[in-house]
C-alpha positions, 0 to 999 in steps of 0.5 A: 254290834248291838243296835239301839232301838228307837224310843217309839219302837221301845214303847210300842213293841212290848205291848203288841208283841209281848206274850205277857199282854193278857188276851182279855185286855187285847180284846177289850181294847179292840172292842173299844176301838171298833165300837168308837169307829162304828159309832163315828161312822153312824153319826157321820152318815146321819149328819151327812143325811141331815145336811142333805135334807136341809139343802133339799128343804131349802131347794124346795122352798126356793123352787116354790118361791120362784114358781109363786113369783112367776105365777103372780106375773102370769096372772098379771099378764092374763089380767091385762090380756082380758082388760086391755081390749075393753079399755077405751081410748086404746093408744100408745099413751094409755098402754104406757101408763098401764105398763109403768104402773104394773112394772112398778108394782111387780119388780120381777117383770122386766118388760111389758109390750103391747103388740097390736094388730096393724090397721092399714090406716094407722100402719107404722112401718120401718124402712129396710131396703125396699121392704116394709114390715107391717108390724108395730110394737108398743112397749115399756120397760122399767128403764123406759127403753124401747128394746123390741123390734120386728124381724131383724137381728141388727140394731137399726132405727124405726122411722114412721110418719105422723102429722107430716113429721118423721120420728125415730124410735130407738130399737135394740133387738129383733124379736122375730129374729130369735128362734125361741122368741119366734116360736113363742109368738107363733104359738101364742098367735095360733092359740087362745092360751098363755105361752111361755118361751124357753130361756133366751138372751136379749141384748145386754146379757139379759137371760130370761123368758117371754110370756105372751098372751093373745088378745081377742075381742070379747066373745069372738074368735076367728081361726082364719090365717092361723097357719101363716108362717110369717109375722103378718098378723091375721086381718080378722077384726076380732084379733087385737094383738099380744100382751108380751112380758119379759121376766129376767132370771136375775130379778126372779132369783133376787126376789126369791132369795129375799125370803129364802136363806141361802147363806154359803149356798150357791145356786145354779139354774138349768133350762130343760129343752125338748130332748131333756137336755140341761143347759145352765142359764144363771148362777147365783153367788151367795157371797156377793149376792149377784146373779150372772148369765155368762161365764157359767163354768161354776155350774158346768164344772160341779157335780150338783146333788141337791136339785128341784124342778120348776114347772111353768106352763109346759116349760121346765127348769131345774134348781141345783144348790151348790154348797161352798167351802164355808158351808162345808166347814160350818157343817163339818162333823166335829161331833163325830170326831169328838165321839171318835176321839173320846171313845179312843181316849177312854179305851186307851186308858187301861191300855196306857196303864198296862203299856207303861207297866210292860214298857218298864218291864221291857226296859229292865229286860233291855237294860239287862241285855245291854249290860250283858252285851256291854260286859261281853264287849268289855271282856273282848276289849280287855282281852284285846288290850291284853294281847296288844300289851303282850305284843308290845312287851315281846317286841320290846324284848327283842334284840333285833328286827329279825327276832321281831319278825318271828314274834309277830305272826302267832300274836297277831293272828288271834287279834284278827281271826278270819283275816290274812295279812303281813308286814312289809318293810322298805329296803335301804334304798326305799325303792322296794317293799319286801314281805318280812312276816305274814299270817293266815292263808292265803296271803292276798298280796304279792311278797315284793312290789314297788312303793308306788303300787300301794295307794296307802304308801303313795298317800301316806294314809290308811286305804281301805276297800270293802268291795274290790269289784269296784273302785281303785285297787292297789296293784300289789294284790295277788292276781291268783287270790284277789281279796274281797276286802282289804286294808293297807296301813303305812307304818310310820315312826318318827315321821318316817315311813318304814313299811306297810301293815296289810290285812285282807280277806277272801270273804266279805264283812270280815273287816269290821270297824273294830278290826280296822281299829285293831289293825291301826293300833298294830301298825303303830305298835309294830312301826314304833318297835321296828324303829326302836330296834333299828335305832338300837342296832344302829347305836350298837353298831356305832359303839362297836364298829370302826366308822372308817373301815367298818371292822369292829373297834378295839373295845369290841375286840377286847370283849370278844377275845375274853368271850372266846377265851372263856369258851375255849377254856370250857371246850378245850380248844385254842384261840389264835391272834394275828396282829398286823401293821401296814409298813411305811404307812407314814410314808403314804400319808406324807406322799399322797395325803391323809385322804389316801391313807384313809382310803388305804385303811378302808380297802385293807379293812374290806380285804380282811373282812373277805379273807376271814371265816364267818366265825373269825373276828376282824378288828381295827386295833388302832391307827394302821394296826389290825387284829384278827381273832381266830377261834378253834384253830391250831398253831400250824393253821394259824401260821399258815393263814398269817403267811397267806395274808402277808402274801395276798395283801401285796396284790391289793391295789389302791388307787387315789386320784389316778395314782396307784399306791404300791407296794403295800406290805404288812408285818404280822405278829401271831400268838396262840392261847393257851400256848402264849398266855392264859389271859386276853391281855397276855395273848395280846402282849405276846402278839404285839411283841411278835409284831414289833419283832417283825417290823424290827427284822425288816417288815413284810414278814410273819413272826410267831410269839 
């Protein structure tokens, strides 16, 4: 069967597979596609590089801004370290005034503290068990809180005595308990240079750095006690203490982003330790413009590409810019796709024109091909219809079912080539299925089987199997020739199942859908023809046979006698007639009843049917009279057979309701053509006259005409 090709295949297949497509146009289209692709790749790389450079420029500017901000804070602390020893009335109140002014002017500074050298006479101390720490801290932050405490990590109050009154300072964090802060303090105490600590957390999730400036008296410097590992400061009178400042990364970053545009660019800051390992310390979210120091999974999970280094003193931090999805969308390469699509569109114009032309040509070729296939299928269909009509005509011309059996094989085989099959009919008892005709070799079904062995007869519907290796199979298949595929079709006519139409093949893919349709049509035609023939035979039998005895009736007897006389005239032979009548039949009816009389006539008819030759004809002439036609017989043979019948009928035993109807005798009149007449009527009259004479002479005898 012809398979349709999809529309897209019809559109594209002619262009790329058609030999009529010019090579020059193919190369032109290919060159246009390649040029558009290469141009798009170049523009893509350029735009990606441009975007990367823009981000690097922003990272560099941001790093510079942060460094500049921290440098300004360092300069402030350095200035305070040089100024504070020269100030008069050095006390807590003066430091607080100076710290408040400085914090208000420099917003990136979060905390300022003066850590003075402790003198015995004005020592401030705090109580912790039995120990006393010789350190006091004066500090002030932007919130007016006291957050720095010495040598302890837990929260506790510092108690000091002044003017016979105890006062408590709210302390929140032990600066000496943190290794990073402790390292910075020791470095600052043992050095005349400004010291910057690593990034560290203080209570309240504040991520930042300490900056410590050691303060000495002007023009003096004593190196004694500079190697002490504890926090007891040197007793050198020239050592004044520390200027301590805390810079919070949140303040530094927010101040820097006020001048640097980081729209849709997130920021991650990493701290570098002595082992060159990076640790995330802050994340800036561009959407809500907030800085967080905890839950830094955004920094750890991303592979940052744009980075910039920040160097403060001997410390290093790294800035990483992280483009958001909005940034990538804004900077998506629309231009590249426009160039690519424009190039492909421009290249496709000549290809599309030729595509339409070749497509139309291909459509014409395909239409011609489809028309040829349709013509071939039409011719095959016409041939099949002609064969089906011939089968129908010949089946209608058959007079008997036996004739139909002989007609079918040579007519069905051309319709179902490469397939074998047969027609099976149910017997009169409906208990056995018998093969009546078949075609093809070998037949893949048993010739006789029971109806329940066929699934189609069980269901009353068609049953088709395309693969006998699996599934439910009929039990009537020949075990020596099991088919690969087969189909069983019940032959149904007038609501009655007459038999089965069977088709099978030892090879696969022979029983196509078209063959199945033909098999269904044949099954219906054959079933209808068989039903009509059986009905015709039944009607004919009813019209020529006596319903009681089963012998031919008087009408058929007269036709048969005329036919035999004509044949006898043509072939010059004799035809004998025997007419017999049951003696005292009325007495049987009166004695036993009419049912007994009917039973006697029925048994007598069976007796006569068994006693005659195949060529002889036994008929019921009427009432208790019977007629036998004996073609090609002589006078002596006719007389002898009549006498034998007269004697043999006496042995006939008829039992009715347990009683024997005996004796049974008959009277016979015999006539012979052409000796006793030249027509059927004359012969019958002669035989009837002889019968009358036999009854008149005393019955139970034979009288020759």
